C-alpha positions as CSV (number, residue, x, y, z in Angstrom):
1,M,87.4,100.8,-31.9
2,R,88.2,101.2,-35.1
3,K,87.3,98.3,-37.1
4,I,87.6,96.9,-40.9
5,V,84.9,96.7,-43.2
6,L,85.6,93.7,-45.6
7,A,83.8,94.1,-49.2
8,S,83.7,90.5,-49.4
9,A,81.1,87.5,-49.4
10,S,84.3,85.0,-49.2
11,P,84.2,82.9,-46.5
12,R,87.9,82.2,-46.6
13,R,88.7,85.9,-46.7
14,S,86.7,86.4,-43.3
15,A,88.6,83.2,-41.8
16,L,91.8,84.7,-42.6
17,L,91.3,87.8,-41.1
18,E,89.8,85.7,-38.2
19,Q,93.3,84.0,-38.1
20,I,94.8,86.9,-37.3
21,D,92.9,88.0,-35.3
22,A,91.4,91.8,-36.9
23,P,88.8,93.3,-35.5
24,F,86.1,93.0,-38.8
25,T,82.6,93.1,-40.3
26,V,81.4,92.0,-43.2
27,E,79.5,94.3,-46.3
28,T,78.8,92.3,-49.2
29,A,79.4,94.0,-52.5
30,D,77.2,93.2,-55.8
31,V,79.7,95.0,-58.1
32,D,79.9,93.9,-62.4
33,E,83.1,92.2,-62.4
34,T,83.4,92.6,-66.2
35,I,87.0,92.9,-67.4
36,Y,88.7,93.6,-71.1
37,E,91.5,92.1,-71.5
38,E,92.6,94.4,-73.9
39,Q,92.3,96.8,-71.2
40,G,95.1,95.7,-68.8
41,G,96.6,92.5,-67.3
42,A,95.1,90.1,-64.3
43,A,97.4,92.4,-62.0
44,F,95.6,95.7,-63.4
45,W,92.3,94.3,-63.2
46,T,92.6,92.5,-59.5
47,V,93.3,95.9,-58.5
48,A,90.3,97.6,-60.1
49,L,87.9,95.3,-59.2
50,A,89.2,95.5,-55.2
51,K,88.5,99.0,-55.4
52,R,85.1,98.5,-58.0
53,K,83.8,96.5,-54.9
54,A,85.2,99.1,-51.5
55,Q,83.5,102.2,-53.5
56,A,79.8,100.1,-53.9
57,V,80.3,99.6,-50.0
58,S,81.5,103.2,-48.9
59,Q,78.1,104.2,-50.1
60,R,76.6,102.2,-47.3
61,I,79.3,102.9,-44.5
62,L,78.6,106.2,-42.7
63,S,81.1,105.9,-39.5
64,E,84.2,107.2,-40.3
65,E,86.0,104.6,-37.8
66,A,86.2,102.2,-40.8
67,I,88.6,100.9,-42.8
68,L,87.5,99.4,-46.1
69,L,89.1,96.3,-47.3
70,A,88.1,94.5,-50.8
71,A,89.8,91.8,-53.1
72,D,89.9,90.2,-56.5
73,T,91.8,87.1,-57.3
74,M,92.6,85.8,-60.7
75,V,94.5,83.4,-61.8
76,V,97.1,83.8,-65.0
77,C,98.4,80.1,-67.3
78,E,99.4,80.0,-70.6
79,G,98.4,83.8,-71.1
80,Q,94.9,83.1,-70.1
81,I,93.2,84.8,-67.1
82,L,90.9,82.6,-65.3
83,G,88.3,83.6,-62.7
84,K,85.9,81.5,-61.3
85,P,84.3,78.9,-63.4
86,V,80.6,79.3,-65.2
87,S,79.7,75.6,-65.2
88,D,81.7,72.3,-64.7
89,E,82.8,72.1,-68.4
90,D,84.5,75.4,-67.7
91,A,86.1,74.0,-64.8
92,W,87.2,71.2,-66.6
93,K,88.9,73.0,-68.9
94,M,90.7,75.2,-66.4
95,L,92.1,72.2,-64.6
96,R,93.4,70.8,-67.8
97,L,94.8,73.8,-68.7
98,L,96.7,74.0,-65.1
99,S,97.6,70.0,-65.5
100,G,101.7,69.8,-65.5
101,R,102.0,73.5,-65.5
102,R,103.1,76.7,-63.9
103,H,100.1,79.5,-63.8
104,E,100.6,82.8,-61.4
105,V,97.6,83.6,-58.7
106,I,97.0,87.2,-58.4
107,T,95.0,88.8,-55.3
108,G,94.8,92.6,-55.7
109,F,93.3,94.4,-52.7
110,Y,92.1,97.8,-51.9
111,L,92.3,99.9,-49.2
112,K,90.5,103.2,-48.1
113,D,90.3,105.0,-44.7
114,Q,87.0,106.3,-44.0
115,R,88.3,109.4,-41.6
116,T,91.5,110.4,-43.9
117,Q,90.4,109.3,-47.3
118,Q,93.8,108.0,-47.3
119,E,94.1,105.0,-50.3
120,Y,96.4,101.8,-50.6
121,A,96.2,99.4,-53.2
122,Q,98.4,96.3,-54.3
123,A,98.7,93.4,-56.3
124,V,100.3,90.1,-55.0
125,K,101.7,87.3,-57.7
126,T,102.2,83.6,-56.2
127,D,103.3,81.1,-59.0
128,V,101.8,77.7,-58.0
129,F,102.8,74.2,-60.0
130,F,100.6,71.5,-61.0
131,R,101.5,67.9,-61.2
132,T,100.2,66.5,-64.4
133,L,96.2,65.8,-63.6
134,S,94.6,62.2,-64.7
135,E,91.6,62.5,-66.3
136,E,89.8,60.9,-64.1
137,E,91.0,63.0,-61.1
138,I,90.2,65.7,-63.0
139,Q,86.5,64.8,-63.7
140,A,86.5,63.9,-59.9
141,Y,87.2,66.9,-58.2
142,V,84.8,68.9,-60.6
143,A,82.5,66.6,-59.4
144,S,83.3,67.4,-55.9
145,G,82.0,71.0,-56.3
146,E,85.0,72.4,-53.9
147,G,85.8,74.6,-57.1
148,K,82.8,76.3,-58.2
149,D,83.6,79.5,-57.0
150,K,87.1,79.6,-56.6
151,A,89.5,81.9,-59.5
152,G,91.2,78.6,-61.5
153,A,88.4,76.3,-60.4
154,Y,90.5,75.1,-57.6
155,A,91.2,75.7,-53.7
156,I,94.5,75.5,-52.3
157,Q,93.5,74.9,-48.8
158,G,90.6,72.0,-49.8
159,L,91.2,68.7,-52.5
160,G,92.6,71.0,-54.5
161,A,96.0,70.8,-52.1
162,L,96.3,67.4,-54.3
163,F,97.1,68.8,-57.1
164,V,100.4,71.3,-55.6
165,V,103.7,70.0,-56.4
166,K,104.9,73.6,-54.7
167,I,104.4,77.2,-54.6
168,E,106.8,80.3,-54.8
169,G,105.3,83.4,-53.1
170,C,102.3,83.6,-50.7
171,Y,100.5,80.9,-49.3
172,F,98.0,83.3,-48.1
173,N,97.6,85.4,-51.7
174,V,96.2,81.6,-53.3
175,V,93.8,81.5,-50.8
176,G,92.6,84.8,-51.3
177,L,94.2,87.3,-49.5
178,P,98.1,88.4,-49.0
179,L,97.5,88.8,-45.1
180,S,101.6,90.4,-44.7
181,A,100.7,92.4,-47.7
182,V,97.7,93.4,-46.1
183,Y,99.3,94.0,-42.6
184,Q,101.9,96.3,-44.4
185,G,98.9,98.4,-46.0
186,L,97.0,98.7,-43.1
187,R,99.8,100.4,-41.3
188,H,101.0,102.7,-44.0
189,L,97.0,103.9,-43.3
190,G,97.8,104.0,-39.3
191,F,95.8,101.7,-38.3
192,D,97.2,99.6,-35.4
193,G,95.0,97.3,-34.7
194,L,96.9,94.0,-34.8
195,L,100.5,93.1,-34.0
196,E,100.0,96.0,-31.4
197,S,97.7,95.6,-29.5
198,H,99.3,92.4,-28.4
199,R,102.5,94.3,-27.1
200,G,103.8,93.7,-23.5
201,M,101.6,90.1,-23.1
202,K,103.6,87.3,-21.7
203,P,104.1,84.4,-23.9
């Protein structure tokens, strides 16, 4: 049976694949995530980093039955690209910037069929609107530690939901993996291990 190999240590991405009953295993990718904004915007870099992660894992995957999946998420606000905060002070600055503003969450994903060597990549954007946050709220949220390993220093699926007024686009994209777009990419590569496995089942 063909399986997806998720090139990510993110528990959120694993949880999303489990949600759709995807057959997958996890292989972590330790790569340089340095970006150079003068060479491209967030959409370019999310895909580039996803591909970098997949290529690192590809060298360890011998099975031709594997389909590699890697992703990277960034937040863009007022022209600034926000990745994961490097400190509590950095997280505070990010949340202060997001407060009362619209920002974009961009997740780029990359798929590669080890059997055919076919590739598929896409960057998906979701607009997120924050209400105005008080200094006390920002301080309390940073102290919670929830946003430490999250792009933009918050998690929409956790306490960060308290800050979001509305979104325009895919919710799962903000969590870290645009499921519908990934599914379409898998189908493009000929992978039929998701909805197709439920055909003929009675509700």
